[in-house]
N, C-alpha and C positions, 0 to 999 in steps of 0.2 A: 074073653081077656083075661089073662091071672095080672094078680096083686102085681108080680115079679118082671114081667114083657113093659107094663106101663109107663111109658115116659109122661114124666109131671115137665112143663112147662110153668116160666114165671106167666103169673099176671100180667097184663099189659096196665102201664104207669098211669096215674091217672093224670090226665086232661092231658093226654097224647091223643089226636087227631091225624084225621087225613093230609090237613094241612101242617101239621107236623113234619110228616115224614118227608111232606115236597121241600120243606124248607133245609134238612138234613141230605135231603138226594142234595141241592144247586150247593149247598155249602161243600159237597164231595167233590164235586165235578169243580168248582173252581179251585181246590185244590191239587187236581189230576194238572188242572192248566199251567199253575204257576209255574209246577214241578217242568210242567214240556218246555213252556219257558227255559226256563236254567239249563233242559239239556242244550235247548236249543242256542241260547245264550255259547254257552262253552265249547261248543263245536265253532262258532263266527270269531270266537276268540283262539283257539287254536286253528283256525285257519292264520286269521291276520301275523300270529304269531309265526308263522311257518311261511308266511309269505314275508316277517320283516326278519326272519334268519336268513334269508336267501342273498348272499353276499353280491357287491356293486363288483363293476367291470374292475379288473386291475391296472393299475395305476402304471405307467412308460411313459418313458422321453422322450421325446422328437425332436428333427430338426432337418431342416432345407437342406439339400444340397450347397455348397458353397462353390460359385462362379467365381472362375477367373480365369489370365490365362497365364499357361505353362507351357512348360520346354521339357521334353522328353530326353533322357539320360541317358547314354548306357553304361553299362559298370562291366571293371573287370579286374582282376587281380595281378598287382605289377611290382616288380622291386627296383628299389634307387640302386643306381651305379654312377660311381664319380665321373665328372666329364675327364678330367685328369688325374690318371695314379699312375707312378712314378715306384719301381724299384731299387732303389738306391744300391750300387755297387762300387764295389773298389776299380779304380782305374790304374790303380801300380801297385804293387805287390810292396809287402812291406809288414811291421810288427804296428800296432795301432800304439797312439803314445796315447789320444784322448776322447772321450767324448763329449761333445759339447751343445748337447740339446738337454732338452726331458722330455721323456718318455709322453705320449699323447701331447703334446702341446701343437702349439700353430706354431708354424714355422713361414717365415716369405722367402721366395725368390732372394739364394746368393747369401743367406744365415749358414752357419759355418757348422758343422754337425760332427765331424770325426778330423783326428789328424793323427796324418801314420808317418813315422820318424821319414824325416825329409834328409837327411844328411847322406845318405847314399848319390842318392839324385843331384841334388846342391854337387856333389865331388864329380861326375858326369858332367854338370852344366860346367864346371873350370876346365875340365878335358876339351869340351868342345867352344870352349872362347879361344884356348891355347892354339886349339886345332885353326879358328879359324884365323887368327892373327898372323900363324904361319904363313896357311891358302893367301893372302892379304899382299905377305912381305914377298910372296916368289911371284905373285902376281904382277908387284911393283918390279921384281928385276927383269921380267921376262920382258916387261914394255919398255924399262928405259934401255934391252940388247937391241928388242927392235930397233928402235927411234935411233942407234949407233951401223946398224947394220940399214938403217935405207940411205944414211947420210953418205955411208961408205960406198956400196954399190953405186952412188952416183961417179964418184972416182973409179972405179972397176977395183979397189982393192979388195973387197968382198965380190965374192959370185954372187947369182940369184939366187942359187939355192940354200947359201947359206941364211938369206933373208928368208927365207922361205921358210925353213927350220927356227926360224928364230920367233915368224906369224906365229907356227902351231905350239910355241912350247908357251906362249902369250894366253894362246887359246884356252892351253891345258889347263895354268892357270887361275884363270878366269873359271872353269868346271869346276874347279878343287875349293875355288872361295865359294861357290855356290853351294856344294856338297858339306861346307864345313858352316855356312847360314843355318841349312838345314838340320845339322845336327843338333848347332848348338839350338833353333827354337825346340826339337825335339825333348833335348833335355829342360829348358826353360819350361815344357807343359807337364812333362813329369814333376817339375817341383811342385808346379801349382794344382797336379793331382793330390797332392799326398794332402789337402785342405780339402776335403769332401764336402762341397756347396749346395743346400735345396736346389735343386732344378725349377720346385714350384713352389707356389703358397699353399698351402695346406695343412692338413692336422699328420702329424707326422706319428709311425709305431712306436714299439717297446726299440731300444738299443740292442741288435742280435750276435752284438761281436765286443768283446771288453776290451777293457787296454790292456794291453801285454800281449796281445792272438795278432798270431800269422796271418795275413789275407794277403789272396792273390788277385794280380791284376787282370784286365783284361789280354793278356795274352796268354792265360794260363786258367781259363772258367774262373772268372772274376765272380769273388767273395760276396753275400747279399751283405748285406750292412743293418738297412729297416729300409721303408718303405712311405710314401708320401701321397694322400687322395685328397682331391680340392672338394670343397664342400659346399660352395654357393658362384654358381647355380648348380645344383645338381639336375642329372639323366635320371630316368621313373619309367622301363619298359616293361611294355603288356604285350599279350596277342592277346589278338580280335579275330573272333569264330569267324568260318564263314559265310554263315548267314547275316552275321551284321554287317558283312565286307558286301557285300551283295545287296542288302537294303540301301547300303549309303550310298553305295555307286549308282543305284534307282534312284534314289532321291537327288545330288546331283544332277543326274541326267535331267532331273524334270525342273530344275532348280528348286527347288525348297530345300535345299544345304549344300554348304559348304563346302568342297574337299578338302581335306587335310592335309593332301600334298602341295595345293598350292596357296591355302589360307592359314593359316594360324589356329586353328580353334583352339577356345578357350577347354581347359580341363581343371576340373577340382580332386584333389585328394585328397583321401581320410586315413588317418594313420592307425595303427592297431590299438583299440580300446577307446576310440572317440566315434562318435553316435553321427557326427556332422565334419563335413570338409572343411579343413582347417588351414590348406595351400591351393592358391592355385596358378598355374600355369596356362603353357601354350603348348600347342601341338610341333614338334619340331622332325618328325620322320616316319617315315612305312615305308615298309620295305619294296624289293621290287618283285616278288613271289611269295607264294604262300607254301609252309612248309607240310610239307610231303607226308610226313610221318603223325602231325597232330591238326591239319587241316587249317591254320592259323597264321597271320598274319602279322608279323613283327612289329611293334612300331613302339613311336617313343616321343616321350614330351620334355620340357624343359621348366622345372617347377624355381622357381627363386628360395634360397633359403639364409635368409638375414642372421635370422637367430643362431645357425651354424646346428637347430633342435634336429634334420634327418642325417641319417648317419647311411652310405653303401651298405647295400645289405638288406634293411628295411626293407617289410611288406607294405604296402598300401592300397589303396581301393580306390582305382580308378573313373573319374567320370566324362565322358565326353557328351559332346550334343547328339539326340541323335532323329533331329525334329528340330522344322521349325515353331514358333511360337503358335500356341490356337487357345480356343475357350475352350473349360471343361468341367466337367462336375464332380466335384469330392469329398469326401464322406469319412467320416474315421473307421481307420480297419477294426474298432470294436464293435461295429454294425453289420460287419456281412459274418455270415455262416456259412457254413458247407454241406450241402446235400448231395450224397455222395461223387460226383463227379462232377459237382458243377458249383457255384457258388450265388446264394441269395439274398438278397436282404428283404428286411419288413418292414411292409408300407402300409401306416392306418390311413384310410378310405373316410372320406363325406359322411359315412354312415358311420362310424367307430370303430370298424370291423378292420383286423386284421390281413394281409394280403403279400404274399409269398413272390416277390419278384428274381427272375432270374439275371446278372448281371455278368458284364464282360470288362476285368480290372484292366488296370494300367498298373502304373509307375506310383510310386511314395510322391510325393512335392511337399515340402514342410509339415511333415505327420500324415498327411491327407493323402486317402484314397483316390489317383482318380479313375473315374467311371465312365469306362468307352460305350459301354451300350447295355440298357433296360432301365433309366432312368431320366425322371422327368424334372424341371428346374422348380416347378410346384409340387414335387411330392414329399411326402412326411414322410421320414425312416425313421426308424427305432432304434436309436443309439444305446440307449437303456431299459434295462428290463427285458431282455430278448426271451429269457427262461420264464416271463410270466405270460407271455406274444401266443396265441392259437389259431392259427390258419381259419377266418372264419367265424373267429368269439371277436364280442367287444371288449374293449379296453377304452381306460378313461388317460389319454394321452397328455401331454405339456410338456409346453415349448421348451427345450432348451435353451439358452445364452449363448449366441456366435462364441466359440472358440479366441482366445486372444491373439492378435495379431492377424487375425484371417478377416478377409472382406465380409463383409454382412450379406446374408443367405440370397438365394437366386430369388427367388418370389416373400413377399411379405404377406402370406396367406395365412391363418391362422389354421389351427386344426380344427375336427367340430367341438374338441370335447373343452376348447379355450373362448370358443363363441361368445358364453355365458357365462357371468361370474358364479361363484356356488352361491344357492340361496335365492339368486335370479328367477323368476321365470322363465317359463322356455316360449319361443313365438307360439304366437295361439296354431300359424297353418302348417307346424311342425311340431310332438311330442318330442318331449326330452329324453337321452338313450337313458331307456330300459322304463319308460312310462307304459302302462298302456293305451292301443290305441283308440 
């Protein structure tokens, strides 16, 4: 071996023996154990952190259906019409002297509206009075001639023919007197008609003829002067569809609903812009046949209008009773979702999981929706937080308070999420929601 290929190793240190090497090997193993323990501890911490980072079940607000007695109502669109409506027209022709009312004012029956120049009619009246006086004078003369003739015929001074002629003259005089009386009454009426009076009590429209204009009387196409409509009470007309009419007839036959033909059933009316009915009335009329073009039945109700707020021609939503009172479950409309062609609600079960229920809806009653099928009184329906609920997933339910003015819920059972307050231990026989079994 050459000197360049020789490798020199340092000599072992003095004082190192076999026990020293054993001690060094033990220390190395201890260091490796510490490193392994730290590595394993880090893995456990990461697992714990991942478990701690898992989100809790989303919170939702639940409520039990409200149970109370309700009555179904049918709604229709109607139009108000005056019970009495009069077109005021001139009954005699002439020039208008004055207008005696304020446009749009309330007038009473007998109030003066127009004055037409009465002078021509007063002159005719005077002529009629003179003709009547003349007829009465002639009648008196004919009566005296007849009396004289009756006395003379007893002495044969005059013949029976003369007496008959005088008797006929008296009858003709009396007929002429009757005609004169009729002409005088007509003249008096014409004088009265020059003062146009309100025939009914109500609200008058604007005046259509101003003073100085010539108007035509009833004999030549009378001139329209204004119009008056009554306001209290007032009619509302609406059309009932054939299906509703058939259903109400069946309920009447079964004794579950009185007929509006025989009974003044109550009616509620909501005006345009209102959210609740503001007027109440009674049914007054049902037509005797359905309209062949629309298959609807014309109906009418009478509505008190003490404040004169409603005017003819206004629209209104009419509600009439559609059933007898019955017990029903009600929930807010916000708790109802749509799944294609069906309506559903989300119910929280005892294990805090969400279940979708198909329901059959009824009408609204005081802001709550009647549920005809699909719910029970003890169910807990999600009313707030529907976007956080998933079918089959767990949630954290919180019981909502009953709406103001509504009755208490149908049952007093609290949801599973409200059984134990936060921080309390769950019962021993049932683990808390989200805990490992």
